[in-house]
C-alpha positions in Angstrom: -13.7 8.3 -24.2 -10.8 6.8 -22.1 -11.4 6.4 -18.4 -8.9 9.1 -17.5 -10.5 11.6 -19.9 -14.0 10.7 -18.4 -12.6 11.4 -15.0 -11.2 14.8 -16.0 -14.4 15.7 -17.8 -16.4 15.1 -14.5 -14.0 17.2 -12.5 -11.7 14.5 -11.1 -7.9 14.5 -10.9 -5.8 11.9 -12.6 -2.2 12.5 -11.5 0.4 9.7 -11.7 1.7 8.9 -8.3 -0.5 11.3 -6.5 -3.4 10.7 -4.1 -6.5 11.0 -6.3 -9.9 12.0 -5.2 -12.7 10.5 -7.4 -14.7 12.9 -9.4 -17.7 13.4 -7.1 -17.5 17.2 -6.9 -17.0 17.0 -3.1 -15.1 18.9 -0.5 -12.1 17.2 1.1 -14.0 16.7 4.4 -16.9 15.0 2.7 -17.5 11.4 3.9 -17.5 10.1 0.4 -14.0 11.2 -0.1 -12.9 9.2 2.9 -14.8 6.2 1.5 -13.0 6.7 -1.9 -9.6 6.7 -0.2 -10.5 3.5 1.6 -11.6 1.9 -1.6 -8.5 3.0 -3.3 -6.5 1.5 -0.5 -8.3 -1.8 -1.0 -7.6 -1.8 -4.7 -3.9 -1.3 -4.0 -4.0 -4.3 -1.7 -6.0 -6.3 -4.3 -3.3 -5.5 -6.9 -0.6 -6.9 -4.7 -2.7 -10.0 -4.1 -3.3 -10.5 -7.8 0.4 -10.2 -8.7 1.3 -12.6 -5.9 -1.2 -15.2 -7.1 -1.2 -14.8 -10.8 2.1 -13.2 -11.7 2.5 -9.7 -13.2 1.7 -10.6 -16.8 -1.6 -12.3 -16.0 -3.0 -9.6 -13.8 -6.1 -7.8 -15.1 -8.4 -5.2 -13.9 -10.9 -7.9 -13.2 -8.5 -9.8 -11.0 -7.7 -6.7 -9.0 -11.3 -5.6 -8.4 -12.4 -9.2 -7.5 -9.8 -9.4 -4.8 -10.5 -5.9 -3.5 -14.2 -6.5 -3.7 -14.7 -3.1 -5.3 -16.6 -2.4 -8.5 -14.9 -1.8 -11.9 -16.5 1.6 -12.1 -14.9 2.6 -8.9 -11.5 1.3 -10.2 -11.7 3.5 -13.2 -12.8 6.5 -11.1 -9.4 6.1 -9.3 -7.0 4.6 -11.8 -6.6 5.0 -15.6 -5.7 1.3 -16.1 -4.2 -1.7 -14.3 -0.6 -0.4 -14.9 -1.5 2.9 -13.2 -2.7 0.9 -10.1 0.4 -1.3 -10.0 2.7 1.7 -10.5 1.1 3.4 -7.4 1.8 0.3 -5.3 5.5 0.5 -6.4 5.7 4.2 -5.7 4.1 3.9 -2.3 6.4 1.0 -1.4 9.6 2.9 -2.3 8.2 5.9 -0.4 7.9 3.7 2.7 11.4 2.4 2.3 12.7 6.0 1.8 11.0 6.9 5.1 12.8 4.1 6.9 16.1 5.0 5.3 15.8 8.6 6.3 14.9 7.7 9.9 17.5 4.9 10.2 20.7 6.5 8.7 22.1 9.2 10.9 24.1 12.1 9.6 27.9 11.9 9.5 28.3 8.2 8.6 31.1 7.2 6.2 30.1 6.0 2.7 30.8 2.4 3.8 28.5 2.6 6.9 25.8 4.5 5.0 25.7 1.7 2.3 25.7 -1.0 4.9 23.0 0.5 7.0 20.9 1.3 4.0 21.3 -2.2 2.5 20.3 -3.7 5.9 17.2 -1.5 6.1 16.1 -2.4 2.6 16.6 -6.2 3.1 14.9 -6.1 6.4 11.9 -4.4 4.8 11.8 -7.0 2.1 11.9 -9.8 4.8 8.9 -8.2 6.5 7.0 -7.6 3.3 7.9 -10.4 0.9 4.9 -9.8 -1.4 5.9 -6.2 -1.9 9.5 -7.3 -2.4 8.6 -9.7 -5.1 6.4 -7.1 -6.8 9.1 -4.4 -6.8 12.2 -6.6 -7.6 10.7 -9.4 -9.8 7.3 -8.3 -11.0 8.2 -4.8 -12.1 10.7 -6.1 -14.7 7.7 -7.2 -16.7 5.9 -3.9 -16.5 5.0 -1.4 -19.2 6.8 1.8 -20.1 5.8 3.8 -17.0 6.7 1.0 -14.6 10.1 0.4 -16.4 10.8 4.1 -16.1 10.1 3.9 -12.4 12.4 0.9 -12.1 15.2 2.6 -14.0 14.8 5.7 -11.8 15.2 3.7 -8.6 18.2 1.8 -10.0 19.8 5.0 -11.1 19.5 6.5 -7.6 21.0 3.4 -6.1 23.9 3.6 -8.6 24.7 7.1 -7.7 25.0 6.1 -4.0 27.3 3.2 -4.7 29.4 5.3 -7.1 30.2 7.7 -4.2 32.7 4.9 -3.2 35.1 6.4 -5.8 35.6 9.3 -3.4 37.1 6.9 -0.8 40.8 7.4 -1.5 43.4 7.0 -4.3 42.6 3.3 -5.0 38.8 4.0 -5.2 39.3 6.9 -7.5 40.8 4.6 -10.2 37.6 2.5 -10.2 35.5 3.0 -13.4 32.2 4.7 -13.0 30.5 1.7 -14.7 31.4 -0.4 -11.7 28.6 1.0 -9.6 26.0 0.2 -12.2 27.4 -3.4 -12.5 27.3 -3.8 -8.7 23.7 -2.6 -8.4 22.7 -5.0 -11.2 24.4 -7.9 -9.6 22.7 -7.3 -6.2 19.4 -7.0 -8.1 19.9 -10.3 -9.8 20.8 -12.1 -6.6 17.7 -10.7 -4.8 15.5 -11.6 -7.8 16.7 -15.2 -7.7 16.2 -15.5 -3.9 12.7 -14.0 -4.1 11.7 -16.2 -7.0 12.9 -19.4 -5.3 10.3 -21.8 -3.8 12.3 -22.0 -0.6 12.1 -18.6 1.2 15.4 -17.4 2.6 16.1 -14.4 4.9 17.4 -11.7 2.6 18.9 -9.8 5.6 21.3 -12.7 6.1 22.9 -11.7 2.8 24.0 -8.2 4.0 27.6 -9.3 4.8 28.3 -11.1 1.5 26.6 -8.3 -0.5 28.6 -5.6 1.3 31.8 -7.6 0.7 31.0 -7.6 -3.0 30.2 -3.9 -3.0 33.2 -2.6 -1.1 35.8 -4.8 -2.8 36.6 -2.7 -5.9 36.7 0.6 -3.8 38.3 -0.4 -0.5 40.1 -3.7 -1.3 40.1 -7.3 -0.2 40.7 -6.7 3.5 37.6 -4.5 3.8 35.6 -7.0 1.8 36.6 -9.8 4.2 35.8 -7.7 7.2 32.3 -7.0 5.8 31.6 -10.7 5.3 32.4 -11.5 8.9 30.8 -8.5 10.7 27.8 -9.2 12.9 24.4 -8.3 11.7 23.3 -4.7 12.5 20.6 -4.0 15.1 17.2 -4.4 13.5 16.1 -1.1 12.1 13.3 0.9 13.7 10.0 0.7 11.9 8.3 3.8 13.2 7.5 4.9 9.7 5.2 1.9 9.4 2.7 4.0 11.3 3.1 7.0 9.1 0.7 8.1 6.3 2.3 5.9 3.7 2.0 2.8 5.9 -1.7 2.4 5.0 -1.2 3.1 1.4 -0.4 -0.5 0.5 -2.6 -2.4 3.0 -2.0 -6.0 4.2 -5.7 -6.7 3.9 -5.2 -9.2 1.1 -3.5 -11.6 3.5 -5.6 -14.4 4.9 -7.2 -13.5 8.2 -6.2 -9.9 8.2 -9.3 -8.5 6.4 -12.5 -8.3 8.4 -14.5 -8.2 5.2 -13.0 -11.6 4.1 -16.0 -13.5 5.5 -18.7 -11.0 4.7 -20.3 -11.9 1.4 -20.7 -8.5 0.0 -19.0 -6.0 -2.3 -18.3 -2.7 -0.6 -19.9 0.3 -2.4 -19.8 4.0 -1.6 -23.3 3.8 -0.4 -22.8 0.8 1.9 -19.7 2.4 3.5 -21.6 5.7 4.0 -24.4 3.8 5.7 -21.9 2.2 8.1 -20.3 5.5 8.7 -23.7 7.1 9.4 -24.5 4.5 12.0 -21.1 4.9 13.6 -21.6 8.6 13.9 -25.2 8.3 15.0 -25.7 5.2 17.1 -29.3 4.5 17.7 -30.4 6.5 14.6 -33.5 5.7 12.7 -33.8 4.7 9.0 -34.6 8.3 8.0 -31.5 9.7 9.7 -29.2 7.1 8.3 -30.7 7.5 4.9 -30.1 11.3 5.0 -26.5 10.7 6.1 -25.9 8.3 3.1 -28.1 10.4 0.8 -30.6 7.6 0.3 -33.9 9.4 0.5 -36.1 6.6 -0.7 -37.3 4.9 2.5 -37.8 1.6 0.8 -34.3 1.5 -0.5 -32.7 2.5 2.8 -34.8 -0.1 4.6 -33.7 -2.8 2.3 -30.0 -1.8 2.6 -30.2 -1.7 6.4 -31.9 -5.0 6.5 -29.2 -6.6 4.3 -26.4 -5.2 6.6 -28.3 -6.6 9.6 -28.5 -10.1 7.9 -24.7 -9.9 7.2 -24.1 -9.3 10.9 -22.8 -5.7 10.6 -25.8 -3.9 12.1 -28.2 -4.6 14.9 -31.6 -3.0 15.4 -32.2 -2.1 19.0 -35.5 -0.3 18.4 -39.0 -1.7 18.4 -39.4 -1.2 14.7 -42.6 -0.9 12.7 -44.3 -3.8 14.4 -44.9 -1.7 17.5 -45.0 1.7 15.7 -41.6 2.8 17.0 -38.7 3.9 14.9 -35.7 1.6 14.3 -32.6 2.3 16.2 -29.4 1.1 14.4 -26.1 0.3 16.0 -22.9 -1.4 14.7 -22.3 -4.9 15.8 -18.8 -6.0 17.0 -18.1 -7.1 13.4 -19.5 -3.8 12.1 -17.2 -1.9 14.4 -14.2 -3.9 13.1 -15.1 -3.4 9.5 -15.8 0.3 10.0 -12.5 0.8 11.8 -10.7 -1.1 9.0 -12.2 1.2 6.5 -10.5 4.2 8.3 -13.8 5.9 8.9 -14.2 5.9 12.7 -10.8 7.6 13.3 -12.1 10.7 11.4 -15.4 10.6 13.3 -13.6 10.4 16.6 -11.4 13.3 15.7 -14.5 15.3 14.7 -16.2 14.5 18.0 -13.2 15.6 20.0 -12.8 19.0 18.3 
């Protein structure tokens, strides 16, 4: 039975482009759902890292899960295949760009100013997120049917915006509708070459020349020359980077930005639930942590807690069995960073404040 069918049979949801909850039969507020979303986020980051290192065509499920340090079973609980995972990265990235465009383009601008501002916002985003830029612009051209449909949809929307230039007067009205499609394709080709080059160049520096090319057929040579010599716009606000989509494609795959990078372990649901249990119940005993993580075998929870202690994530501040007192577990500084990185503590703090 295919992975997607297995997920549906167990009560899960497999919806393209939607936020999926693994088929655990849990309420939304259950801790395991939060862990599942964290693991899903790590897999998206692992997919970006795999494409960046290997190229789109060589990415496999194994290369994604190894970089995310999440099990294959978890991968197939969340995604039907590697294309499904990569497609979600693309959709989330265009969602983030759409947020910035909505926030950065005020109402009432002329077509020329809307295109210029929108182009600047997109190029600035690509400069900040070069891995995502290469994935969207270069890598997606090698995708399967669903990815190519996504790509064609994005290009079609951009073409409609450029084609509105034909409403800019008598001269513009005589421009063939095919011109907009050609201009979008030309810009895409230029960006693809820049992003594929070994020497990285600032894409936002191209805004003047690209705008000159875009406005030339609609507004004429004088407008094109003016665009090429205009000063660069003010850098766009990035408030949307803190919104809900900002964490959908994490930067954890970048060296030094993942607190789990130096921890020799693969994160499982159970491990994350133990860390969450300690975060919520500092000083708790083995039994309490085991109940929180639904590990009722005392030998099993003792072994897991001991392993997390050896990895430097937990500290035992109790006397322990040597003196007949219960263990008292707390997160170490590293454990705090890891748990916060997994987006678990924020939910706990909100629960405690309510």
